[in-house]
C-alpha positions as CSV (number, residue, x, y, z in Angstrom):
1,E,197.9,59.1,-56.7
2,K,194.7,60.0,-54.6
3,N,195.7,63.8,-55.6
4,L,196.3,62.2,-59.7
5,R,192.6,61.0,-59.2
6,E,191.6,64.3,-57.6
7,A,193.3,66.2,-60.3
8,D,192.1,63.8,-63.0
9,K,188.3,64.7,-61.6
10,E,189.5,68.6,-61.7
11,I,190.6,68.0,-65.0
12,N,187.5,65.9,-65.9
13,K,185.5,69.0,-64.3
14,M,187.0,71.7,-65.9
15,N,186.9,69.6,-69.5
16,I,183.0,69.4,-68.8
17,E,182.9,73.3,-67.4
18,L,185.2,74.2,-70.5
19,A,183.1,71.8,-72.9
20,S,179.7,73.9,-71.0
21,A,181.8,77.1,-71.4
22,T,182.5,76.4,-75.1
23,S,178.7,75.4,-75.6
24,H,177.7,78.3,-73.8
25,V,180.5,80.6,-75.8
26,Q,179.1,79.2,-78.9
27,K,175.5,79.5,-78.0
28,I,176.3,83.6,-77.2
29,T,178.1,83.4,-80.4
30,D,175.1,81.6,-82.4
31,E,172.8,84.3,-80.7
32,K,175.4,87.3,-81.5
33,N,175.3,86.1,-85.1
34,M,171.6,86.3,-84.5
35,V,171.0,89.7,-83.1
36,E,173.3,91.1,-85.8
37,A,171.7,89.4,-88.6
38,Q,168.1,90.8,-86.6
39,L,170.1,94.1,-86.3
40,L,170.7,94.3,-90.0
41,E,167.4,93.5,-90.7
42,T,166.0,96.2,-88.5
43,A,168.4,98.9,-89.9
44,S,167.6,97.5,-93.1
45,S,163.9,98.0,-92.7
46,L,164.7,101.1,-90.9
47,S,166.4,102.4,-94.1
48,K,163.5,101.5,-95.8
49,A,160.7,102.9,-93.4
50,T,162.9,106.3,-93.3
51,K,162.2,106.4,-97.0
52,R,158.7,105.8,-97.1
53,Y,158.1,108.1,-94.1
54,T,159.6,110.8,-96.4
55,C,157.7,109.9,-99.6
56,E,154.7,109.7,-97.1
57,K,155.5,112.6,-95.9
58,D,156.2,114.4,-99.3
59,L,152.8,112.8,-100.6
60,A,151.0,114.7,-97.3
61,R,152.0,117.8,-98.3
62,D,150.9,117.2,-101.7
63,L,147.9,116.5,-100.4
64,Q,147.4,118.8,-98.2
65,E,148.1,121.8,-100.6
66,Q,145.6,120.0,-103.0
67,V,143.5,120.2,-100.0
68,Q,143.8,123.6,-99.7
69,L,143.3,124.0,-103.7
70,L,140.3,121.7,-103.3
71,S,139.0,124.2,-100.6
72,T,139.6,126.9,-102.5
73,E,137.8,125.6,-105.5
74,L,135.3,124.5,-103.3
75,K,134.4,128.0,-102.2
76,Q,134.5,129.5,-105.6
77,T,131.8,126.3,-106.9
78,T,129.8,127.1,-104.0
79,S,129.7,130.8,-104.7
80,E,129.3,129.9,-108.1
81,Y,126.1,127.4,-107.0
82,S,124.5,130.3,-105.1
83,H,124.9,132.8,-108.2
84,V,123.5,130.0,-110.3
85,S,120.9,129.4,-108.1
86,R,119.8,133.1,-107.6
87,E,119.8,133.0,-111.9
88,L,118.0,129.9,-111.8
89,M,115.4,131.5,-109.6
90,V,114.9,134.4,-112.3
91,T,114.9,131.9,-115.1
92,K,111.8,129.7,-113.4
93,S,110.3,133.3,-113.0
94,E,110.8,134.7,-116.8
95,L,109.6,130.9,-117.7
96,Q,106.4,131.6,-115.9
97,D,106.3,135.1,-117.1
98,A,107.0,133.8,-121.3
99,V,104.4,131.0,-120.4
100,S,102.3,133.4,-119.1
101,D,102.6,135.9,-122.1
102,R,102.6,133.1,-124.5
103,E,99.0,131.8,-123.5
104,S,98.3,135.5,-123.7
105,I,99.4,135.6,-127.0
106,L,97.7,132.4,-128.3
107,L,94.9,133.9,-126.7
108,R,95.3,137.0,-129.0
109,V,96.1,135.0,-131.9
110,K,92.9,133.1,-131.7
111,T,91.3,136.2,-132.5
112,S,93.5,138.2,-134.3
113,G,92.6,137.2,-137.9
114,E,89.1,138.7,-136.8
115,R,90.6,142.0,-135.6
116,E,92.8,142.0,-138.7
117,I,89.5,141.7,-140.5
118,E,88.0,144.3,-138.8
119,L,91.1,146.8,-139.2
120,H,90.7,145.9,-142.7
121,R,87.6,146.9,-143.1
122,K,88.3,149.9,-141.3
123,I,90.8,151.0,-143.1
124,R,89.0,150.7,-146.1
125,V,86.4,152.1,-144.7
126,L,88.0,155.4,-143.7
127,D,89.9,155.5,-147.2
128,E,86.7,156.0,-148.7
129,I,85.7,158.7,-146.7
130,R,88.9,160.5,-147.1
131,A,88.4,160.0,-151.0
132,S,84.9,161.1,-151.0
133,L,85.8,164.1,-148.4
134,H,88.8,164.6,-151.0
135,N,86.8,164.7,-154.2
136,R,84.1,166.9,-152.6
137,V,87.3,169.5,-151.7
138,M,88.2,169.1,-155.2
139,Q,84.7,170.2,-157.0
140,L,84.3,172.9,-154.1
141,S,87.3,174.3,-155.1
142,G,86.2,174.1,-159.3
143,N,86.8,171.7,-161.4
144,I,88.6,173.9,-163.3
145,R,91.6,175.4,-161.9
146,V,93.9,178.3,-163.8
147,F,97.5,178.4,-162.5
148,V,99.4,181.2,-163.7
149,R,103.3,181.0,-163.4
150,V,105.7,183.9,-164.3
151,R,108.9,183.0,-165.1
152,P,112.0,185.1,-164.7
153,P,113.0,187.2,-168.4
154,I,115.7,185.9,-170.5
155,E,118.7,187.9,-171.7
156,N,117.2,188.9,-174.6
157,E,114.4,189.8,-173.0
158,L,116.0,192.4,-170.6
159,E,115.8,196.3,-170.6
160,T,118.9,198.2,-169.3
161,P,118.1,199.1,-165.6
162,D,120.2,201.3,-163.5
163,E,120.7,198.9,-161.0
164,P,120.7,195.3,-162.4
165,V,119.5,192.4,-160.1
166,K,121.0,188.8,-160.5
167,Q,118.6,186.3,-160.5
168,T,118.1,182.7,-161.8
169,H,115.9,181.3,-164.5
170,P,114.4,177.8,-166.1
171,K,115.8,176.7,-169.4
172,R,114.3,174.5,-171.7
173,S,117.4,172.7,-172.0
174,F,116.6,170.7,-168.4
175,K,119.3,172.8,-167.1
176,S,117.6,173.9,-164.0
177,Y,118.7,177.3,-163.7
178,K,121.4,180.0,-165.5
179,V,122.0,183.2,-163.5
180,S,121.2,186.5,-165.7
181,T,120.2,190.0,-164.9
182,I,116.5,191.0,-165.0
183,T,114.7,194.2,-164.7
184,P,114.0,195.6,-161.4
185,S,110.2,194.8,-159.6
186,D,109.2,198.2,-160.3
187,Q,109.7,197.7,-164.0
188,S,108.1,194.3,-163.8
189,P,104.9,194.4,-166.8
190,F,103.2,191.4,-163.6
191,H,102.0,192.5,-160.4
192,F,100.6,190.7,-157.4
193,P,98.8,192.6,-155.4
194,D,98.5,191.9,-151.5
195,I,94.7,191.0,-150.4
196,C,94.6,194.1,-148.9
197,D,94.8,195.8,-152.3
198,Y,92.0,193.5,-153.9
199,D,88.6,195.1,-155.1
200,T,86.2,193.5,-153.1
201,S,83.5,194.9,-155.7
202,T,85.0,192.6,-158.4
203,D,88.0,190.7,-157.2
204,D,86.8,186.8,-155.8
205,M,88.2,186.9,-152.2
206,Y,89.3,183.3,-152.3
207,K,91.5,183.6,-155.6
208,N,95.1,185.2,-156.0
209,V,94.8,188.5,-158.9
210,L,97.3,189.2,-161.1
211,E,97.9,192.3,-162.5
212,I,99.3,192.8,-166.4
213,R,100.5,196.0,-167.5
214,E,102.0,197.1,-170.4
215,P,106.1,196.4,-170.7
216,M,108.4,199.5,-171.2
217,K,109.7,197.8,-174.7
218,D,106.1,198.1,-176.3
219,R,105.6,201.5,-175.0
220,G,109.2,203.1,-176.6
221,G,110.9,202.9,-173.5
222,Q,108.6,205.0,-171.5
223,N,107.4,204.1,-167.8
224,L,104.6,201.5,-167.4
225,G,101.3,202.0,-168.3
226,K,98.4,201.4,-166.3
227,P,96.9,197.9,-165.8
228,N,95.4,196.4,-169.2
229,G,94.8,192.9,-167.3
230,H,92.9,192.1,-164.2
231,S,92.3,188.4,-163.5
232,N,91.3,186.4,-160.6
233,L,93.2,182.9,-160.3
234,T,93.2,180.0,-158.4
235,K,96.7,180.2,-157.4
236,F,99.8,182.2,-159.1
237,F,103.4,181.6,-158.8
238,S,106.3,184.4,-159.1
239,P,109.6,184.4,-160.7
240,S,110.5,183.2,-156.9
241,H,108.3,180.3,-157.0
242,S,110.0,176.9,-157.3
243,Q,109.1,173.6,-158.7
244,D,108.1,172.2,-155.4
245,D,105.3,175.3,-154.9
246,V,103.8,174.4,-158.5
247,W,103.7,170.6,-157.1
248,E,102.5,171.2,-154.3
249,A,99.3,173.0,-155.7
250,T,99.2,170.3,-158.2
251,E,99.5,167.0,-155.9
252,P,95.8,166.8,-155.0
253,M,94.7,166.4,-158.7
254,V,96.9,163.8,-158.7
255,Q,95.4,162.3,-155.7
256,S,91.9,162.5,-157.7
257,A,93.3,160.2,-160.3
258,I,94.9,157.9,-158.0
259,D,91.2,157.7,-156.4
260,G,89.7,156.5,-159.6
261,H,88.7,160.4,-161.2
262,N,89.9,161.6,-164.4
263,V,91.8,164.6,-164.5
264,C,93.8,166.8,-167.1
265,I,96.8,169.0,-166.2
266,F,98.3,171.0,-169.4
267,A,100.2,173.4,-169.7
268,Y,99.5,176.5,-171.9
269,G,100.7,179.7,-173.0
270,Q,103.3,181.2,-175.6
271,T,106.7,179.3,-176.8
272,G,109.3,179.9,-174.7
273,S,107.5,180.6,-171.5
274,G,108.6,177.6,-169.6
275,K,105.6,174.8,-170.1
276,T,108.1,172.2,-171.1
277,Y,110.7,172.9,-167.8
278,T,107.4,173.3,-165.7
279,M,106.0,169.7,-167.3
280,I,109.3,167.7,-167.5
281,G,112.2,169.7,-165.8
282,D,115.3,168.0,-165.2
283,P,114.7,164.4,-164.0
284,S,118.4,164.4,-162.4
285,S,117.8,166.9,-159.9
286,G,114.7,166.2,-157.0
287,E,114.4,170.1,-157.0
288,T,113.6,170.2,-160.1
289,E,112.2,167.7,-161.4
290,G,108.6,168.5,-163.4
291,I,105.2,167.6,-162.5
292,I,104.8,164.6,-164.9
293,F,108.0,162.6,-162.9
294,R,106.3,164.0,-159.5
295,S,103.5,162.2,-160.4
296,V,104.5,158.9,-161.5
297,K,106.5,158.6,-158.0
298,K,103.4,159.5,-156.3
299,I,101.8,157.2,-158.6
300,F,104.1,154.4,-157.5
301,A,104.2,154.9,-154.3
302,A,100.4,154.7,-153.8
303,K,100.5,151.3,-155.7
304,A,102.9,150.3,-153.2
305,E,101.0,151.5,-150.4
306,L,97.6,149.9,-151.5
307,E,99.2,146.4,-152.4
308,A,101.0,146.2,-149.2
309,R,97.6,147.3,-147.1
310,S,95.7,144.5,-148.9
311,K,98.3,142.0,-148.0
312,G,98.2,140.2,-151.5
313,M,94.4,141.0,-152.0
314,C,94.8,144.3,-154.2
315,T,96.3,144.7,-157.1
316,V,97.3,147.9,-159.2
317,E,98.0,148.1,-162.6
318,I,99.9,151.4,-163.8
319,S,100.3,151.8,-168.0
320,V,101.0,154.7,-170.0
321,E,100.8,156.0,-173.5
322,L,102.1,159.1,-174.9
323,L,100.8,160.4,-177.7
324,E,102.1,163.9,-180.1
325,I,99.4,166.3,-182.0
326,Y,101.5,167.5,-184.9
327,N,100.0,169.7,-187.7
328,E,97.2,168.1,-186.4
329,R,97.9,164.4,-187.0
330,V,98.1,162.2,-184.0
331,R,101.1,160.6,-183.8
332,D,101.8,157.6,-181.3
333,L,105.8,157.8,-179.7
334,L,105.9,154.9,-178.5
335,S,105.1,153.4,-182.1
336,T,108.5,152.2,-183.8
337,T,106.4,154.2,-187.2
338,Y,105.9,157.1,-185.3
339,K,107.9,159.2,-188.2
340,D,105.3,158.0,-190.9
341,D,102.7,160.3,-192.5
342,M,100.2,158.1,-190.2
343,S,97.8,159.7,-187.8
344,L,95.7,157.5,-185.2
345,K,92.0,157.2,-185.6
346,L,89.9,158.9,-182.7
347,N,86.8,158.1,-181.0
348,S,84.8,160.4,-178.5
349,S,87.5,160.6,-175.8
350,E,90.7,158.7,-177.0
351,A,92.9,157.7,-179.7
352,I,92.4,154.0,-181.5
353,G,95.1,151.8,-182.1
354,N,98.1,153.5,-180.0
355,I,100.3,151.8,-177.7
356,I,99.9,151.4,-174.2
357,A,102.7,150.0,-172.3
358,T,102.7,148.4,-168.4
359,A,105.1,150.2,-166.7
360,D,106.3,148.0,-163.3
361,N,108.4,151.2,-161.9
362,E,109.5,154.6,-161.9
363,D,112.9,153.5,-164.3
364,D,110.0,151.9,-167.2
365,V,108.0,155.6,-167.2
366,G,111.8,157.6,-167.4
367,A,112.7,155.1,-169.6
368,I,109.6,155.7,-172.0
369,L,109.9,159.2,-171.5
370,T,113.4,159.6,-172.1
371,L,112.7,158.1,-175.6
372,A,109.5,160.0,-176.3
373,Q,111.6,163.3,-175.5
374,K,113.8,162.1,-178.4
375,R,111.3,161.6,-181.0
376,R,109.0,165.1,-179.8
377,C,109.5,166.9,-182.8
378,V,111.4,170.1,-181.1
379,K,112.6,173.1,-183.7
380,A,114.7,176.1,-183.2
381,T,113.2,179.4,-184.1
382,K,113.8,183.3,-183.6
383,S,111.8,183.3,-180.3
384,N,112.9,179.9,-178.8
385,S,116.6,177.9,-179.5
386,E,114.2,174.4,-178.5
387,S,110.8,175.1,-179.6
388,S,107.9,172.3,-179.5
389,R,106.6,172.0,-182.7
390,S,104.0,169.8,-181.3
391,H,101.4,168.9,-178.5
392,M,102.7,165.8,-176.3
393,L,100.2,164.2,-174.0
394,F,101.1,161.9,-171.2
395,T,98.5,159.5,-170.3
396,T,98.7,157.8,-166.7
397,H,96.1,154.5,-166.5
398,F,96.0,153.7,-162.4
399,V,93.1,150.4,-162.4
400,V,92.7,148.9,-158.5
401,K,91.6,145.4,-158.9
402,N,90.2,143.3,-155.8
403,S,88.6,140.4,-156.4
404,E,87.0,139.6,-152.9
405,L,85.0,143.2,-152.7
406,N,84.3,143.2,-156.5
407,L,86.5,146.4,-157.0
408,N,87.7,147.3,-160.2
409,R,88.2,151.2,-159.7
410,R,90.0,153.6,-162.6
411,G,91.6,156.5,-162.6
412,K,93.2,158.3,-165.7
413,L,95.8,161.3,-165.4
414,H,96.4,163.4,-168.4
415,I,99.6,165.6,-168.6
416,C,99.7,167.6,-171.1
417,D,102.5,169.6,-172.6
418,L,101.2,171.9,-175.1
419,A,103.4,173.3,-177.7
420,G,103.4,177.8,-177.5
421,S,101.4,180.0,-179.2
422,E,103.7,182.2,-181.0
423,R,103.8,185.6,-183.1
424,L,104.8,184.2,-187.4
425,D,106.8,187.7,-187.4
426,K,108.5,187.0,-184.0
427,S,109.0,183.9,-184.3
428,G,110.6,183.5,-187.9
429,A,107.9,181.4,-189.3
430,I,106.4,184.3,-191.4
431,V,108.7,183.4,-194.0
432,G,107.1,180.2,-195.3
433,G,108.2,176.9,-194.9
434,S,107.3,174.1,-192.1
435,L,107.7,176.5,-189.7
436,L,104.6,178.5,-190.9
437,K,103.0,175.4,-191.1
438,E,103.3,174.4,-187.6
439,A,102.7,177.6,-186.4
440,Q,99.3,178.2,-188.1
441,H,98.4,174.5,-186.9
442,I,99.5,175.1,-183.4
443,N,97.8,178.3,-183.3
444,K,94.6,176.8,-184.3
445,S,94.3,174.2,-182.0
446,L,95.3,176.4,-179.2
447,M,92.1,178.6,-180.4
448,A,90.0,175.2,-180.3
449,L,91.3,174.5,-177.1
450,S,90.5,177.7,-175.1
451,N,87.1,177.4,-177.0
452,V,86.7,173.8,-175.0
453,I,87.6,175.3,-171.8
454,E,84.9,178.1,-172.3
455,K,81.9,175.8,-173.2
456,L,83.4,173.5,-169.7
457,Q,83.2,176.8,-168.1
458,Q,79.7,177.7,-169.1
459,K,79.0,173.4,-168.2
460,I,78.0,173.0,-171.7
461,L,80.1,170.0,-171.7
462,T,80.8,167.7,-169.3
463,M,84.2,167.1,-168.0
464,C,86.8,165.8,-165.5
465,P,89.0,167.9,-163.0
466,I,91.3,169.9,-165.2
467,V,94.3,172.5,-164.2
468,I,95.6,175.4,-166.5
469,L,99.1,176.3,-166.2
470,N,98.9,179.3,-167.9
């Protein structure tokens, strides 16, 4: 029993220990479960941390790349900044120069008005001096100039030389030149001596000399005779001279008209001698233009220069008139009634009642001249297939007005294409009819003109500068 009690004690003790162990085991199990739960939680946290680390690592790599890119951009920006800074310094320097120039310009602008007025005054004075000197030169050269132009022979005037020479010559039909055979220079009736051949006792050393010999056909085919004409001339033009050469000698007279003087240029000679070619030429070709068209160009160039130089203070008015003297009757080629048997009245120096057309440009004058040429009386004779049967007078009025200076300067340029003198038997006018009447009037008027020129040379009559193209 004692042993039983001891055994019960032992059993109770062991039960207590078992319960205690069971409780301990339970506690350990709970702790184990807790640790396992913590471990799972830690594993989950670790997995999340790993993922976050991976993301942050990728992010760090991207940031590093961005840092490198930004570093490169920073270097470029720094370089550009340095360049811009240098440009800014240059710009500031240029700005300072511009400000300095602006101040200088403003200073000049303040005085430019006075300087401009002074320069215009000087230009005007110099132009007046030029015009005065030019007029003086014209007076010293002689108010009457005689130019002689010898054209090449046309086909029906040719001899039959052993060695023909090819040359060109002007035609009346505005076609500039046509090839033909002409006589050699040793058979030409015209001789132009060199200055060394002048006769100092009779010849004017300041003028050209022309010798005229009797042509072969007038001597029955014999050699040229001795000189039967010897003239001192202002200028002569041989067949080799061009329209440019004639214009170069004539241009100063046109300038005199622009300067406010009255000038007359006319072509005088027998029919078919090339007067109309010299005066009008071929308007479609600059090289063969005649005096009229070249004068018109110069006049309008002078108009443009004067108006531009005066800056609106000066105006130039240009007007033209075209008259025809046919059988001693003066007709207006610009009038619609020019064909009527009407003659304009005349006073001492001009026609009365004719049309004076205002011209704004060269084309206006060209149209007027074309119309006049169509209306002018031209007929065929045995001497000339296109013989002018009337005298044509082309007048240009050049008026300069400046109200500020109270200036009203007027110049007048007369360019006359005269009908040619002719022998009645050679032209065929001797048979009678209108050709005979026209030839008689032409020769009569040319004789009267020669008388006028003679009186002018004797200073019996007052005159304007005259150029005679013979």
